N, C-alpha and C positions, 0 to 999 in steps of 0.2 A: 504494499500499500504506500502510495507516494506521500511524503511528508508535506504537510500544509505550509505554504509559503507565507512568511510574515511581511507586513508593510507597516511602515511608521507614518501616522497621520497627525498633522498639527492641529491642536485644539483651537488655535486662534484663527488661522486662515483657511484650514482644510487642506493645505498642500500635503503631498505625500513624498516619502523618501524610501529608498530600498533598504537603508540601514539607519540605525539610530545615530543621531547627531546632537550635540549639545545645543546647537542653534539651528532653528528652521531655515533652510536655504531660500524660502520664498518670502516670508515676512521678517526674517532675521530676529525673531523673538526667542529667548533662551528658555530651555527646558519645557517645551510645549509638544514634543513628539510623543505619541502614545502608540504602542504596539497593538496591531490588529491583524486578522486574517485577510490576505489578499483575495479579492473577489475574482472569480473566473469571468472571462469576457462572455458577454451575453448580447442578445438582440436589444437594440435601443428601446428602452421602455417608453420613451417619450415620443417616438415616431407617430405620425398621424396618418397611417395608411399606406405610405410609400416606402420603398425599400431603402431609398437614399443611396443606392449603389453608384449612380452616375449623377454628377452635378446637374446635368441637363435635364434630368427627370423631375427635379425639385421644382415646383411652381413658385414664382415670386409672389410675395404677399403685397397687398395694397398699402400705400402710405398716404398720410394726410398732412396738410399744412397746420401747424399749431393754431394759428389764428382762425381757422375754419372749423375747429373741433368744438362742438357744442359742449359747454361746461355748466353744471348746476350744482348747487349745495347739496351735500349728501343728506339723505333723511336719517334721522336718529331715533332710536327707541330707548326710552328711559328704563333703567334697570330696576327702578323703585327704590334705590338707595342713592340719596342725593350726593353723598361724598364720593361714591364710585362714579357717578355720572360726571362729576366735576373733573375727575382725573382722566376720564375718557374723552373729555371735550364736549359733553352734553348728552352722552348715551352711546349705545352700540350702534354699529353701521353694518348694514347688510353686506356680506361677503368680506367683512374685515376679519383679520386674524390678530388675536391678542395673546401676548406671552406674559404671564405673571409669575415672578419668582420670589423666593424668600426663605428664611431659615425654617427648619422642621418645626411644626407645632405653633407657628406664629399666627395661623388663621386663614390661610389661602383657600383651602377646601370649604371651611365654614362660610366665608364671605361669598364664594361662588355658588354654594348651595343655597344661601339666602337670596341671591340675585336671581338664580334660576326659578325659585319658587315664586317670586314676585312676577317674573316674565311668563311663567306657565299659565297665569290667569288669562293672558290675552294672546298667547302664541304656543307653538309646540316646542318643547324643549327636551334635550337628551343629555344625560350625565354618563360619560364613559369613564369607569374607574378601572385602573389597572393595578391599583395598590390595596384595594379593599374589596370585600364581597358586597353584593347588594344588600345583605342583612346589616352589615356594618354601616353602610350609608343610611339605611333606613333608621337604625339605632340613633345616628347622630341627628338625623332630621326630627326625631321625637324629642330629643334633648333640646333642640332649638325651638320647639313648639310648632313644628310644621308637620304635625301628624296627618293632615289631610292634603298634603302636597301632591300635585299632579305631574311632577317632574318624572320623565321616563329614565330608567337606570339600566345600564348594561355593564357587566363585568367582563372585560375582554382586552387582550393586548396585542392581537394579531391585526395589523393594519388592513389587510384585504377584507377581513370580516367586518371590521369597523366601517370601511368604505361601502360595502354592500348594505350594511344597516342604514347608513346615511341616505343611500339612494332609495331605500325602501321606506324609511320613516319620514324623510323629508322634514326634519325639524328646522325651526328658524334659528335656533341657537344651540350649540353643542360644546360641552366642556370636556376636554381630554385631560385626565388626571392620573398620571402625568406623562409627558412626552418621553421621559427617560425609561419608562417601562414598555413602550411600544416597540414592536419589531415587524419587519416586512419579510415575507418569504423570498423575495428577489434577492436578499442578502443572507450570507451564511454567518455573519458576525452576531455577537450576543446582544440582547436589548441593553441599551444604555451606552453602546460603543459610539464613537464619533460618526461612523458611517450610518448606523441605524438612526441616530437622532436626526442627522441632516436629511436622510432619505424620508423618514416618516413626516418630518416637518414640512419638507417640500411638497410631498403628495397631499397632505392635508390642506396646505395653502392652495394648491391647484383645485382641490374639491370645493373649497370655499369660494374661489373666484368663479368657478364654473357653475355652481348651483345657487350662489347667494346666501349660503348658510354662514352665520357668524360662528367662528370657531375660537374658543378660548383654551390655550394651552397652559398648563401648570408646569413649571420648570424647577428642577432642584437647583441648589446653589452649592459652590464649593466651600471649603473652609475659609477661604479668603473673602466670601461674600459674593463672588461673581457667578453668573448663571453657568451651570454645568454644561459640557458639550462644546461643539465648535462655535466660534464667534459668529460664523455665518448664520447661525440660528436666529440671532437678533436682527440681522439684515434681512432675512426672509419675511418676517412678520411685519404687520402694519403698526402695532403698538406694543411697547415694552413697559411693564409696570414692576416695581419692586416694592416688596413689603419690608418696612423698616420698623425698629423698635426692639425693646428688651422683652424677652418672654416672661420675665419676672415682673414687668409692669403691665398694667391694664390697658395702656394707650398704644395704638399702632398707627403707623403712617404708610400710605400707599403713594408712591412717587411715580410720575410718568417720566421715563428716561427718553422714550421716542414715541412720537405719535404723528402719523401721517394725516390725521383728521383733527388735530387739536394742538393746544400748546404743550410744550415740553416743561419739565420741572414743576408742573402743577402737582399739588399734594392733596390727598384726602386724609382726614383725621378721624380715627375710630377709637372707640373704647370697647374692650372685651367684657361682656357681661355673661350671666348665666344663660341668656337667651340669644347668644351670638354677638356679633359685632354691631355696634350702634354708631351712627354718625355723631360727631361732636359739633354742636351748633356754634360755640365760641371757642375756637382752638387756642386763642391766645391765653385763655384761662389756665390751661395745662402747662404753658411754658413760663408762667410767672409764679415765683414762690410767694407765699403769704407770710410776709414779715409784719409783726405788730408795729415795729418802728423801722425806719431806714437803717440798714446795716452797712458797714464799710465793705468795699469790694464788690458791690452790686450796682450794675448799670443795665437799664432796659433798652434793648435795641428793637427798632422797627425794621424787620427784614421783609424781603419780598420773595414769596414762593409761587412761581407761575404768575397768576393774576391776583393773588390773594396777599395783602399785607398782614404780617403776623407780628405780634409783640413777644419777644423772647428775652428772658433775663439772662444776662452774662454775669457770671460770678468769677472773681479772681481772688486768689490767696497768695500773698507775698510774705515769705518767711525766711528767717535767717538760714542760710545754706552753709555747706562746707567748702572745701577748695574746689569742688566740682558741682556747682549749683545745677539743680534740675529744672528742665522746662517741659512741662506735661499739659496737654490740653485734651479736652473731650468735646467733640462737636466742631472744633476749629482746628485748621491745618497747623501742625506744629512748626513747620518752616515759616509760615507766615507770623506766627507768634514770635519767633526769634527776630524776624525782620522788624516787627512793631517795637520790640524792647530796644533794638538798636536805634530806631528813629526817636523814641522817647529819650534816650540818653543824649543823642547828638544834638537834637533840635529843641528839646524842652528841658533839658537839664535834670531829668528824672532818671536816676541810675539804679539798676537792680542787678548789677553785674556779679555781686556776691550773695544774691538772694535766690531761693528756690521760688519759682513762679508756677502756679497751677491755675489754669483757666477752664471753665466748664460752662456749657450751654444747657440751661435747665430743661429737663423734659426729654432728653435723649435726641433732640433735634440736631442735624448736621447743617451747619451754615458754611456755604461755600462762596458766597458773594463778598467782594472786597468792602462793601458798604458797612461791614461789621467793624472795620478797624477802629474807628473813633470810639465806639462804645467799649471795646476791649481795653483800649489805651486808658480811658477814663476809669474803667473798673480797676486796673492794675495801679493807677495813681492813687485811687481812693484807698485800696487796701494797704499800699506802702505808707500812706499818711495816717491811716487808721481813722479817717474821717468819712462818714457816709455822705453820699450825694443827697440832695434835697428830695423830699417825698414828691412823687409825680414827675420824676425827671426821666427824659428819654434822649437818645442820641443816635445819629447814624452818619455815615460819610466815609469814603475811602481816603486813606492817608498814603501820600507817595513817599519815596525815599528822600526827597528834598524837604519833607515836612509840610507840603502843601495838602489842604483838605479838599478833595475833589467831589463833585456832585454825585449823587446816587440817582438812578432812574426812577421816575414816577414819585418824586419827593412829595408832591401835594397830597397824593393818596396816602402816603405813609403818615403825614402829619394829621390828616383828617381822621385816620383810624385811631391814632393816639388820643386825640381830643375826644373822640366819641367814647373812649374807654376811661376817661376822667383824668388824663395826664395833663399837667399844667406847664411844665418847663421843658424846653427843647433846645439842644445845641445841634445846629445843622450846618452843612456847607452853604456859603454865601449864595451860590447859584440856586439852591433849593429853597431859599427863604421866599415868602410871599412878596410880591412886588406891589406896594401901595396898600392903602388902608382898606380898599374895596376887596382885596384878596386876603385880608387878615383872617385867621382862624380863631373864632370865638372861644375863650377860655384857655388859650394856649399862648404863653409868652415864648417867643422864638429869638434865640441869639444866633446870629449868622457869624461864622468864622471862615478865615481863609487859610490859617496855619495852625498846626497842633499846638504851638506855644500859646496862641491866643485862647484855645479851648482850655488848656490847663490853667491859665490865669483866671479864666472865667469861673470855672469850678471852684477855685480857691476862694473866690469872693462871694459865692452863693451861700 
């Protein structure tokens, strides 16, 4: 019996190599080649009736001018869960393919079962489970209070059988839980391998586009938090959602990383209850600590997540360190924290070179926008001095290496959100300050600054 031939496939770009290499020769990423069984050559599965043996036998396809193509807004169907609709851009789209990933036990299957139950009242739905039996799914639905749910359930992992069921059932929405458990008979590799994940996702995407079925794929994540499988998986689908949050906390965030039908970096905020995931009406409340009196080292930031302004408390602790002081941050990039400390020292005369500096964004939220710089610096300065910022204080703005404070996008919306929640004092970039008395925001005293030293001097006098 002939020995099976191995091939090495890159999990990032899907490129192959006959032998293992430390670096992928195609995308030049290190340590991404995974061994799998080489597939025997077979007839082209994607051919549409012709053999393709001679170039002259293949008919040319019609092309169109872009300006002549009729375009209209896509119709959306609400899932019945407002926060999920927000992340999706308003609801699901017929023929769209959504990939949702997250840590085990964070609530992916729970959220999708709730959404399917709501959708099943107006359309046909199908839940395909490859990790649980139908009885286990039914048991979960009872726990969620969905005992009379009309969702159709199928426990299967073979792609060809799932495809035949989709053609027979013709559901409007189908959930595949999860894509890593599916396999195709066309390939000999095991479920979860790079080739199987790529092939099954591609076939399901073609089914969605051909039939108009909305397909939602559940994806596993690696220990680093990235979606397992080839990177091409994220390129195939229309929308990529990530579940974020600590499993020890009751709050969950669903973030849109890619969305062909809506805005990216939009987030939905949920609370895990005994009856499943419930949307949070006022997300800013979970990112603000409840201090009886103002405390040193705390500054509230107005950040922007997609189209939604959120108020997040930034906490800093500066303590005496040893010969090698530590710089630790949660929710803020550590390299950016080191840069902010250098700017504080050089341009504002605030030195923490011999101090341990710890920075945390309350609520487990991750802040990637540079508009958080000013709030982080003011929190560090407050902790170093041991003096709290005034009650009802907020700040936002990007700080450059030269010490200048740059404007943040959609500054007026941030200020209006802060005023609506009762905040009364703000330090913002000069370009974000309202121009003229007519545009002043009632109840909010705004101090405009151009440089970081001006902001530090202002808070010392407040």
